[in-house]
C-alpha positions as CSV (number, residue, x, y, z in Angstrom):
1,G,-24.2,-12.4,-2.2
2,D,-26.4,-11.4,-5.0
3,G,-23.5,-11.0,-7.4
4,S,-23.6,-7.3,-7.2
5,L,-20.4,-5.4,-7.0
6,E,-21.1,-3.4,-3.8
7,S,-23.4,-3.9,-0.8
8,P,-26.1,-1.2,-0.8
9,T,-24.8,0.4,2.4
10,A,-21.2,0.8,1.1
11,P,-20.2,4.2,-0.2
12,K,-19.2,4.1,-3.9
13,P,-15.4,4.1,-4.1
14,S,-14.0,7.0,-6.1
15,M,-11.6,7.6,-8.9
16,P,-9.4,10.4,-7.9
17,T,-9.5,13.5,-9.9
18,A,-6.3,15.4,-10.7
19,S,-7.4,17.9,-8.0
20,V,-5.9,16.1,-5.0
21,D,-2.2,16.8,-4.4
22,M,0.5,16.0,-1.8
23,S,1.0,19.7,-1.3
24,E,-2.2,19.7,0.8
25,V,-0.6,17.4,3.3
26,R,1.1,19.5,6.0
27,G,3.3,18.0,8.6
28,Q,3.2,14.2,8.7
29,H,6.8,13.9,7.5
30,Q,7.3,10.3,8.3
31,A,4.0,9.2,6.7
32,R,4.8,11.2,3.6
33,R,8.3,9.7,3.3
34,G,6.7,6.2,3.9
35,L,4.3,6.8,1.0
36,E,7.1,7.9,-1.3
37,I,9.2,4.8,-0.5
38,A,6.1,2.6,-1.0
39,A,5.4,4.2,-4.4
40,A,9.0,3.9,-5.5
41,G,9.4,0.2,-4.7
42,G,5.8,-1.0,-5.1
43,H,5.6,-1.8,-1.4
44,N,2.4,-2.4,0.5
45,L,1.9,0.0,3.4
46,L,0.0,0.0,6.7
47,M,-0.8,3.3,8.3
48,M,-1.5,3.2,12.1
49,G,-2.8,6.1,14.0
50,P,-5.8,7.6,15.9
51,P,-9.0,8.5,14.0
52,G,-9.0,11.9,12.2
53,C,-5.2,12.2,11.9
54,G,-5.1,12.2,8.1
55,K,-4.7,8.5,7.2
56,T,-7.4,8.7,4.5
57,M,-6.1,12.1,3.2
58,L,-2.7,10.6,2.8
59,A,-3.9,7.4,1.1
60,T,-6.1,9.3,-1.4
61,R,-2.9,11.1,-2.6
62,M,-0.9,7.9,-3.1
63,A,-2.2,7.5,-6.7
64,T,-0.7,11.0,-7.5
65,I,2.9,9.9,-6.7
66,L,2.9,6.5,-8.4
67,P,5.1,6.4,-11.5
68,R,4.1,8.3,-14.6
69,M,1.4,6.4,-16.5
70,D,2.0,5.3,-20.0
71,R,-0.6,4.6,-22.8
72,T,-0.6,0.8,-22.3
73,E,-1.5,1.3,-18.6
74,A,-4.2,3.8,-19.5
75,L,-5.7,1.3,-22.0
76,E,-5.6,-1.5,-19.4
77,I,-7.4,0.7,-16.8
78,T,-10.0,1.9,-19.3
79,R,-10.7,-1.7,-20.4
80,I,-11.4,-2.9,-16.9
81,H,-13.5,0.0,-15.9
82,A,-15.5,-0.4,-19.1
83,A,-16.0,-4.1,-18.4
84,A,-17.4,-3.1,-15.0
85,G,-19.8,-0.7,-16.7
86,L,-18.2,2.3,-15.0
87,I,-17.4,4.2,-18.2
88,P,-19.9,5.5,-20.7
89,A,-19.1,4.4,-24.2
90,G,-16.9,6.7,-26.2
91,S,-15.6,8.7,-23.3
92,G,-12.0,8.2,-24.1
93,L,-9.1,6.8,-22.0
94,V,-9.0,7.0,-18.2
95,M,-6.0,9.3,-17.6
96,H,-5.7,9.0,-13.8
97,R,-4.5,6.1,-11.8
98,P,-7.5,4.6,-9.9
99,F,-8.0,4.9,-6.2
100,R,-10.4,2.3,-4.8
101,A,-11.7,2.3,-1.2
102,P,-14.1,-0.5,-0.7
103,H,-16.1,-0.4,2.6
104,H,-15.2,-3.2,5.1
105,S,-18.6,-4.8,4.5
106,V,-17.5,-5.6,0.9
107,T,-18.5,-9.1,-0.3
108,S,-16.1,-11.6,-1.9
109,A,-17.8,-10.9,-5.2
110,G,-17.3,-7.2,-4.6
111,L,-13.6,-7.7,-4.1
112,L,-12.8,-10.3,-6.7
113,G,-15.6,-10.1,-9.3
114,N,-19.2,-11.2,-9.5
115,A,-21.3,-13.9,-11.1
116,R,-21.7,-11.8,-14.3
117,L,-17.9,-11.9,-14.7
118,E,-17.6,-8.2,-14.0
119,P,-14.3,-7.2,-12.3
120,G,-14.2,-6.5,-8.6
121,E,-12.3,-3.9,-6.5
122,V,-8.9,-5.6,-6.9
123,S,-9.1,-5.2,-10.7
124,L,-10.7,-1.8,-10.6
125,A,-7.6,-0.8,-8.5
126,H,-5.2,-2.2,-11.2
127,R,-2.3,0.2,-11.8
128,G,-3.5,2.3,-8.9
129,V,-4.3,2.1,-5.2
130,L,-6.5,-0.3,-3.2
131,F,-7.1,1.4,0.1
132,L,-8.5,-0.7,3.0
133,D,-9.5,1.6,5.8
134,E,-10.2,0.1,9.2
135,L,-8.4,-3.1,8.2
136,P,-9.3,-5.0,11.4
137,E,-13.0,-4.6,10.5
138,F,-12.7,-6.5,7.2
139,R,-13.8,-10.1,7.3
140,R,-10.9,-12.4,7.5
141,S,-12.3,-14.5,4.7
142,A,-12.3,-11.5,2.5
143,L,-8.7,-10.7,3.3
144,E,-7.7,-14.3,2.6
145,L,-9.0,-13.8,-0.9
146,L,-6.6,-10.9,-1.4
147,R,-3.5,-13.2,-1.1
148,G,-3.9,-14.6,-4.6
149,P,-4.1,-11.3,-6.5
150,L,-1.3,-9.8,-4.3
151,E,0.9,-12.7,-5.4
152,S,-0.1,-13.3,-9.0
153,R,-1.2,-9.8,-9.8
154,Q,-4.3,-11.1,-11.5
155,V,-7.7,-12.6,-10.8
156,R,-9.2,-15.7,-12.5
157,L,-13.0,-15.8,-12.1
158,T,-14.7,-19.1,-12.8
159,R,-18.5,-18.7,-12.5
160,A,-21.5,-20.4,-14.1
161,R,-21.2,-18.4,-17.2
162,G,-17.5,-19.1,-17.9
163,T,-14.1,-17.9,-17.0
164,A,-12.5,-14.5,-17.1
165,V,-9.0,-13.3,-16.2
166,F,-8.5,-9.7,-15.1
167,P,-5.3,-8.0,-14.2
168,A,-4.9,-6.9,-10.6
169,S,-1.6,-5.2,-10.0
170,F,-2.2,-2.5,-7.4
171,S,-0.5,-0.8,-4.5
172,L,-2.1,-1.8,-1.2
173,I,-2.5,0.8,1.4
174,A,-4.2,-0.3,4.7
175,A,-5.1,1.8,7.7
176,A,-5.9,0.9,11.2
177,N,-6.4,2.5,14.6
178,P,-3.7,1.4,17.1
179,C,-6.4,-0.1,19.4
180,P,-10.2,-0.4,19.7
181,C,-10.7,3.1,21.1
182,G,-8.2,4.5,18.7
183,F,-6.1,6.5,21.1
184,R,-3.2,4.3,22.2
185,G,0.0,6.4,21.8
186,H,-2.0,9.6,21.3
187,P,-0.1,12.7,22.6
188,S,-3.1,14.1,24.5
189,R,-6.0,11.7,24.7
190,P,-5.7,8.7,27.0
191,C,-6.4,5.2,25.7
192,V,-9.3,3.5,27.6
193,C,-8.8,-0.1,26.3
194,T,-7.9,-3.0,28.6
195,P,-4.8,-5.0,27.7
196,T,-7.1,-7.9,26.7
197,Q,-9.0,-5.7,24.3
198,V,-5.7,-4.5,22.8
199,D,-4.4,-8.1,22.4
200,R,-7.6,-9.3,20.8
201,Y,-7.4,-6.3,18.4
202,E,-3.8,-7.0,17.5
203,Q,-4.8,-10.6,16.7
204,K,-7.4,-9.3,14.2
205,L,-4.6,-7.3,12.7
206,S,-2.2,-10.1,12.4
207,G,-2.5,-13.1,10.1
208,P,-2.5,-13.6,6.3
209,M,-2.7,-9.9,5.3
210,L,0.3,-8.7,7.2
211,D,2.5,-11.3,5.6
212,R,2.0,-9.1,2.5
213,I,2.8,-5.8,4.1
214,D,6.4,-4.5,3.9
215,M,6.1,-1.2,5.7
216,M,4.2,0.5,8.5
217,V,4.1,4.2,9.4
218,W,2.6,5.9,12.4
219,T,0.4,9.0,11.7
220,Q,0.0,11.4,14.5
221,P,-2.5,14.3,14.8
222,V,-0.9,17.5,13.6
223,E,-1.3,20.4,16.1
224,P,-3.5,23.2,14.8
225,L,-0.7,25.7,15.4
226,E,1.7,23.6,13.3
227,L,-0.9,23.4,10.6
228,E,-1.1,27.2,10.5
229,R,2.6,27.7,10.5
230,S,3.8,25.0,8.3
231,E,4.4,25.6,4.6
232,P,2.4,23.6,2.1
233,G,4.0,20.2,1.6
234,E,6.0,19.3,-1.4
235,S,3.9,18.8,-4.5
236,S,2.9,15.4,-5.9
237,R,4.8,16.2,-9.1
238,A,8.1,16.8,-7.3
239,V,7.7,13.5,-5.3
240,R,6.7,11.6,-8.4
241,H,9.8,12.9,-10.2
242,R,12.0,11.0,-7.6
243,V,9.7,7.9,-7.8
244,D,10.1,7.8,-11.6
245,H,13.9,7.9,-11.2
246,A,13.9,5.1,-8.6
247,R,11.6,3.0,-10.9
248,A,13.9,3.6,-13.9
249,L,16.8,2.0,-11.9
250,Q,14.6,-1.0,-11.0
251,N,13.5,-1.4,-14.7
252,E,17.2,-1.5,-15.6
253,R,18.0,-3.9,-12.8
254,F,15.2,-6.3,-13.7
255,R,15.3,-6.0,-17.5
256,D,16.1,-9.7,-17.9
257,R,13.6,-10.8,-15.2
258,P,9.8,-10.9,-14.9
259,L,9.9,-8.4,-12.0
260,A,8.4,-5.0,-12.0
261,C,9.7,-3.5,-8.7
262,N,11.7,-4.2,-5.6
263,A,8.6,-5.3,-3.7
264,E,8.4,-8.4,-5.9
265,L,11.9,-9.6,-5.0
266,A,12.0,-12.9,-3.1
267,G,14.5,-15.3,-1.7
268,D,18.1,-15.0,-2.8
269,A,17.2,-12.4,-5.3
270,I,16.7,-9.9,-2.5
271,R,20.3,-10.2,-1.2
272,E,21.6,-10.1,-4.8
273,A,19.6,-6.9,-5.7
274,A,20.5,-5.2,-2.4
275,D,24.3,-5.6,-3.0
276,A,24.6,-4.6,0.6
277,S,27.9,-3.4,2.1
278,P,29.3,-5.7,4.9
279,E,28.6,-2.9,7.3
280,A,24.9,-2.8,6.2
281,L,24.6,-6.5,6.7
282,R,26.0,-6.2,10.2
283,T,23.6,-3.4,11.0
284,L,20.7,-5.5,9.6
285,R,21.7,-8.5,11.7
286,A,21.9,-6.4,14.9
287,V,18.5,-4.8,14.2
288,C,16.9,-8.3,13.7
289,E,18.5,-9.7,16.8
290,T,17.5,-6.8,19.0
291,N,13.9,-7.0,17.8
292,A,13.8,-10.8,17.5
293,F,12.7,-10.5,13.9
294,S,12.1,-13.6,11.8
295,G,13.8,-14.3,8.5
296,R,10.8,-12.7,6.9
297,G,11.4,-9.5,8.8
298,W,15.0,-9.6,7.7
299,A,14.0,-9.9,4.0
300,R,11.4,-7.2,4.3
301,I,13.8,-4.7,5.7
302,L,16.4,-5.4,3.1
303,K,13.8,-5.0,0.2
304,V,12.7,-1.6,1.6
305,A,16.4,-0.6,2.1
306,R,17.0,-1.4,-1.6
307,T,14.2,1.1,-2.5
308,I,15.6,3.8,-0.2
309,A,19.0,3.4,-1.9
310,D,17.3,3.7,-5.3
311,L,15.6,6.9,-4.2
312,A,19.0,8.2,-3.3
313,A,20.4,6.8,-6.6
314,E,23.0,4.8,-4.7
315,Q,24.2,1.5,-6.1
316,R,24.7,-0.4,-2.8
317,V,22.5,-0.7,0.2
318,N,24.4,1.0,3.1
319,S,23.8,1.1,6.9
320,H,21.8,4.2,6.9
321,H,19.4,2.7,4.3
322,V,18.9,-0.3,6.6
323,L,18.3,1.9,9.6
324,E,15.7,3.9,7.9
325,A,14.0,0.7,6.5
326,S,13.9,-0.8,9.9
327,S,12.0,2.2,11.2
328,Y,9.1,1.1,9.0
329,R,8.9,-2.3,10.6
330,L,5.6,-3.8,11.8
331,P,4.6,-3.5,15.5
332,S,6.0,-6.1,17.8
333,G,2.9,-8.2,18.0
334,I,2.9,-8.6,14.2
335,R,5.7,-10.3,12.5
């Protein structure tokens, strides 16, 4: 494109203020729990559900339950946002984790960084959340570009005017409707899609991006009556307290390794970190056989189970951790 950060039609992504809080989310227990596990282990998460059922509301609050921010992180965030010209000089440190929500029309330059070597969305989301709403609407070429930063947690820009390296360590939250009309699996509205349309849509959802996603949660519309009756949800502060404890266990576990969280585990290190009981491994094998999961599915469930055990401050992964982790598996068309 023209090297600008955003296409003119795209809404400007926002930095959250301290004013959003998990307490405003009523109901949605599975989705709330999914967000907490994702925050605790650094896992990427896909939310599936009909339009208007709170996917965006949940995603916006993810930044408020990520681990407590230290001064180094605040400095990193401030530096990147200053490089992008988003912070007036002398306005002090950014004290909130960023929440970035680029529109699905975002250009490659908008995502990764432009010709003027200004950082793109993946770096503006550093130490915070990158939210991709309506995931299937993003250009596949744009999603392909995310693989690099998701793996190396940085972006190297090489443009006519030189080279710049920006950090890009973010939590990825993606959201999608379950089908083109949005109402497959809805409790009261019928889905009007043909099987072919649903298949084509699932194809758009599959592919490179989903190889990087550890967890999926379904979000369902909350009935108005339930909204009136239900208590306010637990506060972000209370949830973050548990997240901080789980991260402390991971910091201890990985103190001699270049790993930051469970989501970064790969290969044999997953089995070693999980320290799973024999019974847990039997349960995992049974789950994978029943659902015809690949080796990748097996590894994904074990990593998430490790985080669930960390949230419960348990040393070994047990069967019930594996069973809960397997409830966040990706839909059958997507492995």
